[in-house]
C-alpha positions in Angstrom: 25.1 73.6 -53.4 22.8 71.2 -52.2 20.2 69.8 -54.4 16.9 71.8 -52.2 19.0 74.9 -53.1 19.9 73.3 -56.6 16.2 73.1 -57.5 14.8 76.3 -55.6 17.3 78.8 -57.9 15.5 76.9 -60.9 11.9 78.0 -59.4 11.0 74.4 -58.6 9.9 73.9 -54.9 11.1 70.6 -53.6 8.4 67.4 -52.6 7.4 68.0 -49.0 8.3 64.9 -47.0 5.5 62.1 -46.9 3.4 62.4 -43.8 4.3 59.1 -41.4 1.5 56.5 -41.0 0.6 56.1 -37.2 1.9 53.2 -36.6 5.2 54.8 -38.1 4.7 57.7 -36.2 4.4 55.1 -32.8 7.2 53.5 -33.8 9.4 56.4 -34.1 8.1 57.4 -30.7 9.0 54.1 -29.1 12.9 54.0 -30.3 13.1 57.8 -28.9 11.8 56.4 -25.5 13.8 53.6 -25.9 17.3 55.1 -26.8 16.5 57.1 -22.9 16.4 54.1 -21.9 11.6 54.2 -21.4 9.8 51.2 -21.8 6.3 51.6 -23.1 4.1 52.4 -25.6 2.4 56.1 -26.1 -1.3 55.8 -25.1 -2.2 58.4 -27.5 -1.0 57.2 -30.9 -2.0 53.8 -30.2 -4.5 53.0 -27.7 -4.7 49.9 -25.6 -7.5 47.6 -26.5 -8.9 45.4 -24.5 -9.5 41.2 -25.5 -13.0 40.7 -27.5 -16.0 39.9 -25.3 -16.3 36.9 -26.6 -13.3 35.6 -25.2 -14.7 36.0 -21.3 -15.1 32.5 -19.8 -17.9 31.2 -21.0 -19.0 33.2 -23.7 -20.6 32.2 -26.9 -21.9 34.1 -29.5 -25.3 34.0 -30.2 -26.6 34.5 -34.4 -24.7 36.2 -36.8 -22.8 39.6 -36.1 -25.4 42.3 -36.7 -28.3 40.0 -35.5 -27.2 38.4 -32.6 -25.8 38.9 -29.6 -23.4 37.3 -26.5 -24.5 35.1 -24.2 -22.0 34.4 -20.9 -22.7 31.4 -18.7 -20.9 29.9 -16.0 -21.2 28.0 -12.9 -20.5 29.7 -9.9 -18.0 29.1 -7.4 -18.4 26.5 -4.8 -18.7 29.1 -1.5 -21.2 30.9 -3.6 -23.4 27.8 -3.5 -22.9 27.0 0.1 -23.9 30.6 1.0 -27.1 30.5 -1.4 -28.2 26.8 0.5 -30.4 29.0 3.4 -32.5 30.0 -0.5 -33.6 26.6 -0.6 -33.7 24.9 3.0 -35.1 28.0 4.7 -37.7 28.6 1.9 -40.7 28.1 3.3 -44.4 29.9 2.0 -44.5 31.6 5.2 -41.6 33.8 5.0 -42.3 34.3 1.1 -45.6 35.5 2.4 -43.9 37.8 4.8 -41.1 39.2 2.3 -44.4 39.6 -0.8 -48.0 39.0 0.3 -49.5 39.6 -2.8 -46.5 37.6 -5.2 -48.7 34.1 -4.9 -45.6 32.2 -4.0 -45.7 28.4 -2.5 -43.5 26.6 -0.4 -42.2 24.2 -3.4 -40.5 26.9 -5.7 -37.2 27.5 -4.3 -34.9 26.6 -6.9 -37.4 27.5 -9.5 -37.1 31.5 -9.0 -35.2 33.5 -11.4 -33.1 36.4 -10.3 -32.9 39.4 -12.5 -31.1 42.7 -12.3 -30.3 44.9 -16.3 -28.2 47.2 -16.8 -30.2 50.1 -19.1 -29.3 53.4 -21.6 -31.6 55.3 -19.4 -34.2 55.6 -16.5 -36.5 54.8 -18.6 -39.1 55.5 -21.6 -39.0 54.4 -25.1 -35.7 55.4 -26.6 -34.2 53.5 -23.3 -32.2 50.3 -24.7 -31.7 46.9 -22.1 -28.3 46.3 -23.2 -27.5 43.3 -20.6 -29.2 41.0 -19.1 -28.2 39.3 -15.7 -29.8 36.2 -14.1 -28.6 33.7 -11.9 -30.9 30.4 -11.6 -30.4 27.3 -9.6 -29.6 24.0 -12.0 -29.2 20.9 -9.6 -29.0 22.7 -6.9 -26.1 24.7 -8.4 -25.9 28.4 -9.1 -25.4 29.5 -12.6 -25.2 32.9 -14.2 -26.7 33.7 -17.4 -25.6 37.4 -18.5 -27.4 38.6 -22.1 -24.9 41.2 -23.8 -26.5 43.2 -26.8 -23.3 43.8 -28.9 -25.3 45.3 -31.7 -28.8 47.2 -31.2 -29.9 44.7 -34.0 -29.3 41.4 -31.8 -32.2 43.1 -29.8 -35.0 40.9 -31.0 -33.4 37.6 -30.6 -32.0 38.5 -27.0 -35.4 39.1 -26.1 -36.5 36.2 -27.6 -33.9 34.2 -25.7 -34.8 35.6 -22.6 -38.6 35.2 -23.1 -37.7 31.2 -23.0 -35.3 31.8 -19.9 -38.0 33.1 -17.9 -40.8 31.2 -19.1 -38.8 28.2 -17.6 -38.9 29.3 -14.1 -41.9 30.2 -11.5 -40.9 33.6 -10.1 -38.5 36.4 -10.5 -36.8 38.0 -7.8 -35.2 41.2 -8.2 -34.2 44.5 -6.4 -36.3 47.5 -7.4 -37.0 45.2 -10.1 -40.9 45.2 -10.1 -40.6 49.2 -10.7 -38.2 49.6 -13.2 -36.1 46.5 -14.2 -39.2 44.8 -15.6 -41.2 47.3 -17.0 -38.0 48.4 -19.0 -38.1 44.8 -20.7 -42.1 45.2 -20.9 -41.4 48.2 -23.2 -38.7 46.3 -24.9 -40.7 43.6 -25.9 -43.7 45.9 -27.3 -41.3 47.7 -29.1 -39.8 44.5 -30.7 -43.2 43.3 -31.3 -42.9 40.6 -28.8 -45.9 40.9 -26.8 -45.8 37.9 -25.5 -42.9 38.3 -23.6 -44.5 41.4 -21.7 -47.5 39.8 -20.5 -45.4 36.8 -19.3 -43.2 39.7 -17.0 -46.7 41.1 -15.9 -48.2 37.3 -15.4 -45.1 36.1 -13.5 -45.2 36.1 -9.6 -42.9 38.6 -8.7 -40.6 39.0 -5.3 -39.2 42.3 -5.3 -36.5 42.7 -1.8 -36.4 46.4 -1.9 -39.7 46.8 0.2 -38.8 44.6 2.6 -35.1 45.4 3.4 -36.1 49.1 3.4 -38.3 48.1 6.3 -35.6 45.8 8.2 -32.7 48.5 7.2 -34.0 51.4 6.7 -32.9 53.2 9.9 -30.4 50.5 11.0 -27.9 51.6 8.0 -27.0 54.7 6.3 -29.1 53.7 3.1 -30.7 51.1 1.8 -28.7 50.8 -2.0 -28.1 47.2 -3.0 -24.2 47.9 -2.6 -24.7 49.0 1.0 -26.2 45.9 2.0 -23.9 44.1 -0.2 -21.2 45.5 2.1 -22.8 45.8 5.6 -24.9 43.3 5.7 -23.5 40.3 3.7 -20.0 41.4 4.6 -19.0 41.4 0.5 -16.1 43.9 -0.6 -16.5 43.8 -4.5 -13.2 46.1 -4.6 -12.8 49.0 -7.7 -16.5 49.0 -9.3 -18.0 51.1 -11.8 -19.8 54.0 -11.1 -23.2 53.4 -11.9 -23.9 56.7 -13.4 -21.6 56.3 -16.1 -22.9 52.5 -17.4 -24.7 54.2 -19.9 -22.0 56.2 -21.6 -19.4 53.4 -21.2 -22.2 51.1 -23.6 -22.8 54.2 -25.8 -18.6 54.5 -26.6 -18.4 50.5 -26.8 -21.2 51.1 -29.6 -18.6 53.8 -31.2 -15.5 52.5 -31.0 -15.3 48.6 -30.0 -13.6 49.3 -27.0 -13.9 46.7 -24.4 -12.5 47.3 -21.2 -15.4 49.7 -20.4 -17.6 47.4 -21.0 -15.9 44.6 -19.4 -16.2 46.4 -15.9 -19.9 46.8 -16.7 -20.9 43.1 -16.8 -18.2 42.5 -13.7 -20.7 44.8 -11.9 -23.8 42.9 -13.2 -22.7 39.7 -11.9 -22.1 41.6 -8.5 -25.1 43.0 -8.5 -27.0 39.8 -9.4 -25.3 37.7 -6.9 -25.6 39.6 -4.5 -29.7 39.5 -5.3 -29.7 35.9 -4.8 -27.5 36.2 -1.4 -29.6 38.8 0.0 -32.5 36.9 -1.0 -30.9 33.7 1.5 -29.8 36.4 4.3 -33.7 37.5 4.7 -34.9 34.4 4.6 -32.4 33.0 7.7 -33.8 36.0 9.5 -37.5 34.8 9.0 -36.4 31.4 9.9 -34.3 32.5 13.3 -35.8 35.1 14.9 -32.1 35.7 17.1 -30.0 35.8 14.0 -29.0 39.2 13.3 -26.2 41.0 11.3 -24.4 42.4 14.4 -24.5 40.4 17.4 -26.6 41.5 20.7 -24.4 43.0 23.5 -21.6 44.4 21.2 -19.5 47.1 23.0 -19.5 49.2 20.3 -22.4 51.4 20.7 -22.8 52.1 17.2 -22.9 48.5 16.6 -25.0 48.5 19.2 -27.8 50.6 17.7 -27.6 49.2 14.6 -28.7 46.1 16.1 -31.8 47.6 17.6 -32.8 48.9 14.7 -32.5 46.0 13.0 -34.4 44.0 15.2 -37.1 46.5 15.1 -37.4 47.0 11.0 -37.7 43.2 11.4 -40.7 43.3 14.0 -41.9 46.1 11.6 -42.3 43.5 9.0 -43.7 41.0 10.5 -46.3 43.2 12.2 -46.7 44.9 8.7 -47.6 41.4 7.7 -50.3 40.7 10.3 -48.0 38.4 12.9 -47.7 39.9 16.0 -46.5 36.6 17.6 -43.1 37.0 15.3 -43.3 40.7 15.6 -43.0 40.7 19.6 -40.4 37.9 19.5 -38.4 39.9 17.3 -38.5 43.1 18.6 -38.2 41.5 22.6 -34.7 40.8 21.4 -32.8 43.8 21.1 -35.8 46.7 20.9 -34.0 48.4 24.3 -30.5 49.0 22.3 -32.6 50.4 19.4 -33.3 54.2 19.5 -35.8 55.6 21.4 -38.3 57.0 18.6 -37.7 53.7 16.8 -39.0 51.8 20.2 -41.8 54.3 20.3 -42.8 53.7 16.6 -42.3 49.7 16.9 -44.4 49.5 20.2 -47.0 52.2 17.9 -47.4 49.2 15.4 -47.6 46.6 17.6 -50.2 47.9 19.8 -52.2 48.7 16.6 -52.1 45.6 15.8 -52.8 44.0 18.9 -55.7 46.6 18.9 -57.1 44.9 15.8 -57.1 41.8 16.6 -58.6 42.1 20.1 -55.5 41.8 22.0 -56.2 45.3 24.2 -54.5 44.2 27.4 -51.0 43.6 25.3 -52.0 46.6 23.4 -52.6 48.5 26.9 -49.2 47.9 27.9 -47.5 49.1 25.4 -49.1 52.5 25.2 -48.2 53.1 28.8 -44.5 52.3 27.5 -44.8 55.0 24.8 -46.2 57.4 27.6 -43.7 56.9 29.9 -40.5 57.1 27.0 -43.1 60.2 25.3 -40.3 60.2 22.1 -42.2 62.0 19.4 -44.0 64.2 22.2 -47.3 63.3 21.0 -51.1 62.4 22.6 -51.9 59.7 20.7 -51.5 57.1 23.6 -53.6 58.7 25.6 -56.4 58.6 22.9 -56.1 54.9 22.5 -56.0 54.6 26.3 -59.0 56.9 26.5 -60.7 55.2 24.3 -60.2 51.4 25.5 -61.6 53.0 29.0 -64.5 54.4 27.8 -65.7 52.1 24.8 -64.5 48.6 26.3 -64.4 49.1 30.2 -67.1 52.2 31.0 -65.0 53.8 32.6 -65.9 57.6 31.7 -63.9 58.9 34.8 -60.8 57.1 34.1 -60.7 58.2 30.7 -61.6 61.4 31.1 -58.6 61.4 33.8 -56.0 60.5 31.6 -57.6 63.4 29.1 -56.7 65.7 31.7 -53.3 64.4 32.2 -52.8 65.4 28.5 -54.3 68.3 28.3 -51.5 69.4 31.2 -48.6 67.7 29.7 -49.8 69.8 26.0 -50.6 72.5 27.6 -48.0 74.4 25.3 -49.3 72.9 21.8 -52.0 74.3 20.3 -52.1 71.6 17.4 -52.1 69.0 19.8 -55.2 70.4 22.2 -58.4 70.7 20.0 -58.5 66.3 19.5 -58.0 66.1 23.3 -60.4 69.2 24.6 -63.2 68.0 22.1 -62.5 64.4 23.4 -62.8 66.0 27.2 -65.9 67.7 26.4 -67.6 64.3 25.2 -66.4 62.7 28.0 -68.2 65.1 30.2 -71.0 65.2 28.3 -71.2 61.5 28.6 -70.6 61.6 32.5 -73.0 64.4 32.6 -76.0 62.1 31.1 -75.0 59.2 33.1 -75.8 61.5 36.4 -79.0 62.6 35.4 -80.1 59.2 34.9 -78.7 58.0 38.2 -80.8 60.9 39.7 -84.0 60.0 37.4 -83.7 56.4 38.2 -83.2 57.2 42.0 -86.3 59.7 42.1 -88.4 57.0 41.2 -87.5 54.2 43.3 -90.4 54.2 45.9 -89.2 54.6 49.2 -87.8 51.9 51.5 -89.5 51.1 54.1 
């Protein structure tokens, strides 16, 4: 009889075998795998942990463990620096006003820019924490990347203070949708951390937000105007595997709970790519403004889709110039590729440019564009007919010609009850004006003495 049976006969229960520790369990599983000829480590028993973030290249811990943060700094590679040369070499005050007329930028500020992009725990509000700020700036002409990462929430005050000093050392900010989001989120954090001077500085600093000119240029040329889309289609950059932006807040909360760093490494890499893309996009836009013939895809491409995109881009760039009141550059850019754009884009581009010519007193140029719009009639609207009639009536004083163009429009839009009232009203006014002219002529002829 074995020991367990003897103890049972005496009424004594056998002691339970001690549970193995997680390390022993993992070792036991590894031994079994090894005996089966399988090498590896059971991830569910002993998860792999990435290296600490302070071992990243250029990283250093600022402050102590509870109130500090991680600062990552490094100079970018020569290839990136070469692509950024357009930013400094093609910077001009006129181009800056084209991209952001309200930003109060000067011609000598190119190397005083701070490109900025943030990662947050939400989409705004008091509970949203800015846990990562990526900045790119020029140091002796070389691009330098600086990332401030909040390893502990207790380090927010020091991180924001250091960001304040970095911002104050530059003349203006460059972002992508930063005016509506990044700057507001940072401003809220400055207020909550009792650093109101930070919010004031962000409000006072000139800000070049590239989202708005990008939408004008590429709205119809590309599927969308997300920064990742412009990176791929305009800059021809491919970052490969990247973390989904929607999962970034969850990764940060997981990092705070468990200390796992693999997800945060992906977030830091994502932020690095975004801020570099932002700077390269700014350089690309300056190159396009400096050289109206420059394009993402060359004109005359045998690919129909590529040719269409070229035309849409040219029309968008011309619309940007027209919105800033520069009719000469707008017309030059549109002439380069407008014919390969879609009919609707051509129509809208000519409509915008004709309006600018009219405002600047270039009536003949406007008339030519309105006539082209009538010939294509892409939107099926009487707008160009109205405009031509107004010029003929008020400037040329040719009421008969104005009435003829209105009647022509009425014949075309006879089945459009939504468009007829304005045309009929204009027709009635022109007919009344002609009637008054006829009456005045008749009165004058009766008053004249008969000739001998």
